[in-house]
DRENSE-184694 format. One record per residue (C-alpha): residue number from 1; residue in one letter; x, y, z. Coordinates in Angstrom, 1 decimal. Layout:
! DRENSE-184694
i=NUM | aa=A | xx=X | yy=Y | zz=Z
...
//
This chain:
! DRENSE-184694
i=1 | aa=M | xx=39.5 | yy=165.3 | zz=98.4
i=2 | aa=G | xx=39.7 | yy=167.5 | zz=101.4
i=3 | aa=Y | xx=41.1 | yy=170.8 | zz=102.4
i=4 | aa=P | xx=44.6 | yy=171.0 | zz=100.9
i=5 | aa=G | xx=46.0 | yy=173.0 | zz=103.9
i=6 | aa=K | xx=45.0 | yy=170.3 | zz=106.4
i=7 | aa=S | xx=47.8 | yy=167.8 | zz=106.9
i=8 | aa=R | xx=47.1 | yy=164.2 | zz=106.9
i=9 | aa=K | xx=47.9 | yy=161.6 | zz=109.5
i=10 | aa=T | xx=51.5 | yy=160.5 | zz=109.2
i=11 | aa=F | xx=51.3 | yy=157.2 | zz=111.0
i=12 | aa=D | xx=49.3 | yy=154.0 | zz=111.1
i=13 | aa=T | xx=47.6 | yy=153.0 | zz=114.3
i=14 | aa=P | xx=47.8 | yy=149.4 | zz=115.6
i=15 | aa=S | xx=45.3 | yy=147.0 | zz=113.9
i=16 | aa=H | xx=44.0 | yy=145.7 | zz=117.2
i=17 | aa=P | xx=43.7 | yy=148.2 | zz=120.0
i=18 | aa=W | xx=43.7 | yy=145.9 | zz=123.0
i=19 | aa=Q | xx=46.8 | yy=143.6 | zz=122.9
i=20 | aa=G | xx=48.4 | yy=143.4 | zz=126.3
i=21 | aa=A | xx=51.9 | yy=142.6 | zz=125.1
i=22 | aa=R | xx=52.0 | yy=145.5 | zz=122.6
i=23 | aa=I | xx=50.6 | yy=147.9 | zz=125.2
i=24 | aa=S | xx=53.2 | yy=147.0 | zz=127.8
i=25 | aa=E | xx=56.0 | yy=147.3 | zz=125.2
i=26 | aa=E | xx=54.8 | yy=150.7 | zz=124.1
i=27 | aa=A | xx=54.5 | yy=151.9 | zz=127.7
i=28 | aa=E | xx=58.2 | yy=150.8 | zz=128.3
i=29 | aa=L | xx=59.3 | yy=152.8 | zz=125.2
i=30 | aa=V | xx=57.3 | yy=155.9 | zz=126.3
i=31 | aa=K | xx=59.0 | yy=155.7 | zz=129.7
i=32 | aa=K | xx=62.5 | yy=154.9 | zz=128.4
i=33 | aa=Y | xx=62.5 | yy=157.7 | zz=125.7
i=34 | aa=G | xx=60.4 | yy=160.3 | zz=127.6
i=35 | aa=L | xx=57.8 | yy=160.5 | zz=124.8
i=36 | aa=K | xx=54.6 | yy=162.6 | zz=125.0
i=37 | aa=N | xx=52.3 | yy=159.8 | zz=123.9
i=38 | aa=K | xx=52.2 | yy=156.5 | zz=122.0
i=39 | aa=R | xx=51.5 | yy=158.4 | zz=118.8
i=40 | aa=E | xx=55.3 | yy=159.1 | zz=118.6
i=41 | aa=I | xx=56.0 | yy=155.4 | zz=118.7
i=42 | aa=W | xx=53.5 | yy=154.8 | zz=115.9
i=43 | aa=K | xx=55.1 | yy=157.5 | zz=113.8
i=44 | aa=A | xx=58.5 | yy=155.9 | zz=114.3
i=45 | aa=A | xx=57.1 | yy=152.5 | zz=113.4
i=46 | aa=T | xx=55.5 | yy=153.8 | zz=110.3
i=47 | aa=T | xx=58.8 | yy=155.5 | zz=109.2
i=48 | aa=L | xx=60.6 | yy=152.3 | zz=109.8
i=49 | aa=R | xx=58.0 | yy=150.3 | zz=107.9
i=50 | aa=K | xx=58.5 | yy=152.7 | zz=104.9
i=51 | aa=Y | xx=62.3 | yy=152.2 | zz=105.0
i=52 | aa=R | xx=61.9 | yy=148.4 | zz=105.1
i=53 | aa=R | xx=59.4 | yy=148.4 | zz=102.3
i=54 | aa=E | xx=61.8 | yy=150.5 | zz=100.1
i=55 | aa=A | xx=64.7 | yy=148.2 | zz=100.9
i=56 | aa=R | xx=62.6 | yy=145.1 | zz=100.0
i=57 | aa=K | xx=61.6 | yy=146.8 | zz=96.7
i=58 | aa=L | xx=65.2 | yy=147.8 | zz=95.9
i=59 | aa=L | xx=66.5 | yy=144.3 | zz=96.7
i=60 | aa=F | xx=63.9 | yy=142.7 | zz=94.4
i=61 | aa=D | xx=64.6 | yy=145.3 | zz=91.6
i=62 | aa=S | xx=68.4 | yy=144.9 | zz=91.8
i=63 | aa=Q | xx=68.1 | yy=141.2 | zz=90.9
i=64 | aa=E | xx=66.6 | yy=142.2 | zz=87.5
i=65 | aa=I | xx=68.9 | yy=142.1 | zz=84.5
i=66 | aa=G | xx=69.2 | yy=145.2 | zz=82.3
i=67 | aa=E | xx=68.4 | yy=148.8 | zz=82.7
i=68 | aa=R | xx=65.9 | yy=148.3 | zz=85.5
i=69 | aa=G | xx=68.5 | yy=146.5 | zz=87.6
i=70 | aa=E | xx=71.1 | yy=149.2 | zz=87.0
i=71 | aa=H | xx=68.7 | yy=151.9 | zz=88.0
i=72 | aa=A | xx=67.8 | yy=149.9 | zz=91.1
i=73 | aa=K | xx=71.4 | yy=149.7 | zz=92.1
i=74 | aa=Y | xx=71.8 | yy=153.5 | zz=91.7
i=75 | aa=E | xx=68.6 | yy=154.1 | zz=93.7
i=76 | aa=S | xx=69.8 | yy=151.7 | zz=96.4
i=77 | aa=E | xx=73.1 | yy=153.6 | zz=96.8
i=78 | aa=K | xx=71.2 | yy=156.8 | zz=97.2
i=79 | aa=F | xx=68.9 | yy=155.2 | zz=99.7
i=80 | aa=L | xx=71.8 | yy=153.7 | zz=101.7
i=81 | aa=N | xx=73.6 | yy=157.1 | zz=101.7
i=82 | aa=R | xx=70.5 | yy=158.8 | zz=103.1
i=83 | aa=L | xx=70.2 | yy=156.3 | zz=105.9
i=84 | aa=K | xx=74.0 | yy=156.6 | zz=106.6
i=85 | aa=R | xx=73.7 | yy=160.4 | zz=106.9
i=86 | aa=I | xx=71.0 | yy=160.0 | zz=109.4
i=87 | aa=G | xx=73.1 | yy=157.5 | zz=111.3
i=88 | aa=L | xx=70.6 | yy=154.6 | zz=111.2
i=89 | aa=I | xx=73.1 | yy=152.2 | zz=109.5
i=90 | aa=G | xx=76.9 | yy=152.0 | zz=109.4
i=91 | aa=Y | xx=79.0 | yy=152.9 | zz=106.5
i=92 | aa=D | xx=79.6 | yy=149.3 | zz=105.5
i=93 | aa=S | xx=75.9 | yy=148.3 | zz=105.7
i=94 | aa=T | xx=73.8 | yy=146.8 | zz=102.9
i=95 | aa=L | xx=70.1 | yy=146.8 | zz=102.1
i=96 | aa=D | xx=69.8 | yy=143.6 | zz=104.2
i=97 | aa=D | xx=70.8 | yy=145.5 | zz=107.3
i=98 | aa=I | xx=67.9 | yy=147.9 | zz=106.9
i=99 | aa=L | xx=65.5 | yy=145.0 | zz=107.4
i=100 | aa=T | xx=67.0 | yy=144.3 | zz=110.8
i=101 | aa=L | xx=66.4 | yy=147.9 | zz=112.1
i=102 | aa=G | xx=64.2 | yy=148.3 | zz=115.1
i=103 | aa=I | xx=62.2 | yy=151.2 | zz=116.6
i=104 | aa=E | xx=64.9 | yy=151.8 | zz=119.2
i=105 | aa=D | xx=67.4 | yy=152.4 | zz=116.5
i=106 | aa=L | xx=65.3 | yy=155.2 | zz=115.1
i=107 | aa=M | xx=64.5 | yy=156.6 | zz=118.6
i=108 | aa=D | xx=68.2 | yy=156.8 | zz=119.4
i=109 | aa=R | xx=68.6 | yy=159.3 | zz=116.5
i=110 | aa=R | xx=66.0 | yy=161.7 | zz=117.9
i=111 | aa=L | xx=67.2 | yy=165.1 | zz=119.1
i=112 | aa=Q | xx=65.6 | yy=164.5 | zz=122.5
i=113 | aa=T | xx=67.7 | yy=161.3 | zz=123.0
i=114 | aa=Q | xx=70.9 | yy=163.0 | zz=121.8
i=115 | aa=V | xx=70.5 | yy=166.0 | zz=124.1
i=116 | aa=Q | xx=70.1 | yy=163.6 | zz=127.1
i=117 | aa=K | xx=73.1 | yy=161.4 | zz=126.0
i=118 | aa=R | xx=75.3 | yy=164.4 | zz=125.6
i=119 | aa=G | xx=74.6 | yy=165.5 | zz=129.2
i=120 | aa=F | xx=72.6 | yy=168.7 | zz=128.6
i=121 | aa=A | xx=69.7 | yy=167.2 | zz=130.5
i=122 | aa=N | xx=69.2 | yy=165.1 | zz=133.5
i=123 | aa=S | xx=66.5 | yy=162.9 | zz=132.1
i=124 | aa=M | xx=64.6 | yy=162.3 | zz=128.8
i=125 | aa=R | xx=61.7 | yy=164.4 | zz=130.0
i=126 | aa=H | xx=64.1 | yy=167.2 | zz=131.0
i=127 | aa=A | xx=65.6 | yy=167.0 | zz=127.5
i=128 | aa=R | xx=62.2 | yy=167.2 | zz=125.9
i=129 | aa=Q | xx=61.4 | yy=170.3 | zz=128.0
i=130 | aa=L | xx=64.6 | yy=172.0 | zz=127.1
i=131 | aa=I | xx=64.0 | yy=171.5 | zz=123.4
i=132 | aa=V | xx=60.3 | yy=172.5 | zz=123.4
i=133 | aa=H | xx=61.2 | yy=175.7 | zz=125.4
i=134 | aa=G | xx=63.8 | yy=176.7 | zz=122.9
i=135 | aa=H | xx=67.0 | yy=176.2 | zz=124.9
i=136 | aa=I | xx=68.6 | yy=173.8 | zz=122.4
i=137 | aa=A | xx=70.2 | yy=174.7 | zz=119.1
i=138 | aa=V | xx=71.8 | yy=172.6 | zz=116.4
i=139 | aa=N | xx=74.5 | yy=174.4 | zz=114.4
i=140 | aa=G | xx=73.3 | yy=177.7 | zz=115.9
i=141 | aa=R | xx=69.8 | yy=177.1 | zz=114.7
i=142 | aa=R | xx=67.1 | yy=176.8 | zz=117.4
i=143 | aa=I | xx=65.2 | yy=173.5 | zz=117.1
i=144 | aa=T | xx=61.9 | yy=173.1 | zz=119.1
i=145 | aa=I | xx=61.0 | yy=169.6 | zz=117.8
i=146 | aa=P | xx=62.0 | yy=166.8 | zz=120.1
i=147 | aa=S | xx=61.4 | yy=164.2 | zz=117.3
i=148 | aa=Y | xx=63.9 | yy=165.9 | zz=114.9
i=149 | aa=V | xx=66.1 | yy=163.1 | zz=113.5
i=150 | aa=L | xx=69.7 | yy=164.4 | zz=114.1
i=151 | aa=P | xx=72.1 | yy=163.6 | zz=111.2
i=152 | aa=T | xx=75.5 | yy=162.4 | zz=112.1
i=153 | aa=S | xx=77.1 | yy=165.5 | zz=110.6
i=154 | aa=E | xx=75.2 | yy=167.7 | zz=113.1
i=155 | aa=Q | xx=75.6 | yy=165.5 | zz=116.1
i=156 | aa=E | xx=78.6 | yy=167.4 | zz=117.5
i=157 | aa=L | xx=76.9 | yy=170.7 | zz=116.8
i=158 | aa=V | xx=74.2 | yy=170.4 | zz=119.5
i=159 | aa=D | xx=74.5 | yy=173.2 | zz=122.1
i=160 | aa=F | xx=72.4 | yy=175.6 | zz=124.1
i=161 | aa=Y | xx=70.8 | yy=178.4 | zz=122.0
i=162 | aa=E | xx=72.6 | yy=181.8 | zz=122.0
i=163 | aa=G | xx=69.9 | yy=183.7 | zz=123.8
i=164 | aa=S | xx=69.2 | yy=181.0 | zz=126.3
i=165 | aa=A | xx=69.7 | yy=181.8 | zz=130.0
i=166 | aa=L | xx=70.8 | yy=178.2 | zz=130.5
i=167 | aa=R | xx=73.8 | yy=178.8 | zz=128.2
i=168 | aa=E | xx=75.2 | yy=181.3 | zz=130.7
i=169 | aa=I | xx=74.5 | yy=179.0 | zz=133.6
i=170 | aa=A | xx=76.2 | yy=176.1 | zz=131.9
i=171 | aa=G | xx=79.1 | yy=178.3 | zz=131.0
i=172 | aa=E | xx=79.5 | yy=179.4 | zz=134.6
i=173 | aa=K | xx=79.6 | yy=175.8 | zz=135.8
i=174 | aa=Q | xx=82.3 | yy=174.9 | zz=133.2
i=175 | aa=V | xx=84.4 | yy=177.9 | zz=134.3
i=176 | aa=S | xx=84.1 | yy=177.0 | zz=138.0
i=177 | aa=A | xx=84.9 | yy=173.3 | zz=137.3
i=178 | aa=G | xx=88.0 | yy=174.4 | zz=135.4
i=179 | aa=E | xx=89.4 | yy=176.5 | zz=138.2
//
């Protein structure tokens, strides 16, 4: 056992460290999404792997007859609703659609990506800096974690933090553009 206060690793590293194709793909993703390092890709891949594993398990269990099959159908509805709230799948999706998800689908739901897409930042790296420095809030709550997975219900509530100097600068630009 170890020290209970020490958190464990939340990702799996690649099985073979020197694969040219994988390294180049990861480098493109780091550049495209403005990530700090490849560990963030590995965390997303591990999360996606867990979702797929759960979907496969629920698909298998739902084919059972009896109480186990009914419980699996209930669990699959809960699982689908959770992924729909996050925005990874559409409202008419099934468990089969989870198996087709890619890393980019999960990366698009990150707060860092949403801040850049909404026009608060000029680039992904700029969006990351705004978030880490505490200039971005979701529903009035300051979030300083760029990898925060933004639920669809909070997507429209992204704005500058109340106490941020950038909020006043952005407000002045909007007023001058409106004149």
